[in-house]
Structures are given as structure tokens and as C-alpha cells.
N, C-alpha and C positions, 0 to 999 in steps of 0.2 A: 660172285655176284651175278645174277641173271642179267642178260642184256636188256636194256630199256630203250624206248623210243625217244627221239628228240622232243616230241610233244610232251612226254612224261617229264623229262628233265626240265623243260621250260615251265611246266605247271608247278613242279616242286620248287624251282627257283623263285617263281612268283609268290608262292605260298610263304616261303621263308622271308622274302623281302616285305611282304604285307604284314607278317607277324612281327618282324623286327620294327617296322614303323609304329605299330600299336604299342609295343613294349617301350620304345624310346619315348613315345608321346606320354605314356602313363608314368614311367619311372625316371625318365631322363637318360641321356646317353651314358654318362659315367657309371651309374648304378645298375644299368641293365647288363645282365650276363647272358652268355650263350645258353645257359641252362634255362633262363627265363624265356628266351626265344624258342627253344626246343619245346618247352612246356606249352607255350601259347600256340605253336604251330602243330602240336601233337606229332612231332617227329623226333628223331634222335639227334643228339649233339654231333654224333659221327656223320650223319647225313648233312648237317649244316656245314661242317668242316670240309665235306666233299665238294661243296660249291664255293665256300668262302674260307680263306685261310685264317681270317681273324675278324673280330668285331669291327675293326677299322675298315677292312676291305669290304665288309658287308654294308657298312654305312655309306662308303664312297659309291658303291654300286647303286644303292638306293637313291642317293643324291643325284647321280648322273642320269638315272632313268627319269626322275622327276624334272630335272633340268631340261633334258631332251624333249619331254612332253610339253613343257612350258614354252620352249622356243618354237616348237611346231605350231602351237596355238598362235603365237605372235606372227609367224610366217604367213599363216592363213589370213589373219586379220590385215596384214600389210598389203595383201594382194589388191585391196580396194582403196588403199590410201596412197595418194600420189605425192604428197608433200612431206618434207622432213618435219615440219611443225606438226602435221597430223600424226606422224609416227611417234614423236615424242609425247604428244597428248595421249596416244593409245597406251604407251608404257605406263603413264600415270593412271590412266583409266583402269587398267587391269588390277592395280593395287587398290583402287577405290572399290572395285567390284568384289573383292574378297569378303566373304561373309564372316562376320565376327563370331567367334566361338572359342570355348576353352581349349578345344583340340588344336585350333590354329595358334593360339597363344603358346601352347605346349610345344608345338613343332618349331616355332620361332626360337624358343629357349634352347631346344635340342640342337638346332643348327648353330646358334651362337656358341653354345657350349663346345660343340665339336670344333668349330672354327678356332676358338681360343686354345683348346687343348692341342690342336694340330701344330701349334707353334713350337711345341716341345720336341717334336719328332721331325727331323729334316726331310725324310722321304714324303711324309704325309703333308707337311707344310708346302713342299714343292708342288704336289698334286693340287692342293687347294689354290695356291697362287696362280699356277698355270691355268686352271679352270676359270678363275676369276678374270684373268687378263684375256684369255683366248675367247671366252664366251660372253661374259657379262660386259667387260670394258669394251671389247671390240664391237658388240652389238650397238651400243650407244655412240661410240666413237664414229662408226660408219654413218650413222644417221646425221650426226653433226657435220661431218665432212661433206655429206650430200647437200645439207642446207647451206654450207659455205659456198659450194660450187654453183648452186642454182640461184644464189642471191637472197636466200631467206635469212641466213645468219651472217653475223659479222665475220670478216676474213681473219681478223687478228686473234680470234678465239682459239685457245689451246683445247683441242677436242679431247685429248687424254685427261686433262685436268677436269674438264666439265663432265666427262663420263664417270670419273671417280667421284665427283661431287654428287652426281645423280644417285649412284649406288650407296654412297655414304649417307645421303638423306634417307633413302629407302630403308637401309639397315638400321639407322638410328631411330627412325620413327617406329619401325616394326619392333625393335627391342624395347622401346619405351612402352608401346602398347602391350607387349607380352607380360610386362610387369605391372603397369598401372591399370591397364584394361579399360581406359576411357575411349569408347568408340568415337564419339563426336570429336574429341580432341585429336585423335589419330587422323580422321578424315579431313578436318579443317586444316590441320598442319600440312597434310599431303597436298591439299589444294593450294596453300600458300607457297609451298615448295615449287609446285608447278608454275605458279605465276612468277615467282622470282627467277626461276631458271629460264623460262621462255622470254621474260622481260630482258634478261641479260643477253640471250642468244640472238633474238630477232632484230632485224633491221626495221626501224619504224617506217610505215608507209609514207610516201612523199607528201601527202596531203594532211598528215597528222600534225 
């Protein structure tokens, strides 16, 4: 095999990931095959296996790249937000800003499908749980602890439980939207979730 540059490798890897994303969106995770991804990307199955050992590894790589990109966006947004309350509102805002589309509905279903399927395989389940705790739970937990320290949030609050509540709400509303498809219901429910969570977290002003 002729020697190829790192740039070429990166481009091929990106092409495979983008093609896999389209296939998963159109066919679902379970029914998508490596042959489908090879056909969509106009590459060989052998080339795909050169970069990814399995469909599971490919999906995890895709998920990690999208997660990293999302957290970079939040990090940039947080640079101008000084309060824990403002940061929690920003997390809710980013889900309010998602543009409704059949593609987004499909990707929610794919993610939930993979998440449920991962419970059958110990190694994949551990990857998913570690990612959930280390990235998603920690991101919200840190904000809540910040709010407790600076007097915005009640001291007695269990930040781990509330972080889990936040992501449970987001996942539940997203899954409901992916099936029912009612945009107004999704956005109004998200707004109510924000009001409920902040109402529980925040210490009321002295003059209230």
C-alpha cells in the first residue's frame, strides 16, 4: 500500500464519519451495515475497517467528535457568562435553538437506539456510562457546585442528582419529540423544565 499523508488519512476518516452519519440518519443504527457506509462514501469496506474495527467503534468515534464540538461551543459561550444561573439558562437555550427537522428527529432516534443497544455489551456500556458521567454529568454538576459556592443555589442540593435530572429531562423531551414531532410541545415543555429546575436550585432574593 503506498504511503499516504496524514492530511489524506484525516480526510478519508472524515468522509467515512460523515457518510456513516447520513446512513444512520436514514436507516437507523441497527439496520445500517458497513456495506451501506462503503456505498455511500464511495470507498471500500476494507478502507473503512482500516480506520474503524467495527460499526460500534465507528459510531462511538462519531459521537465523541460531535460531543467535543458541542462542548467547545458551550465553552465559548460561557466566556461571557459570569453566573451559574446564566450558565444553566445557556444549556437550556442551546436546546431551544435546535432547528426542528426530520434529520434531527432521526439522529435522536439513532442515539437512543445505540444507547439502549449498548446495555447488551459490557465494553460499550462502560464507554457510554463513562462518557455520560465524565462529560455530561460533570458539566452540569460543576455549574451547580459553582452556584452553591457563590450563594446563587441552595447549599443542601445534591448536584449529582440535579445534573442527572437535567439530562433525564433533555433526553426524555428529545425522545418524545423524535417520535411525536410536535415542535411547540417540545419547546414549551423545555421552557417548563427550565423554570422548574431553576426554581428548585435558586435561593430567592431577600426582597421577594
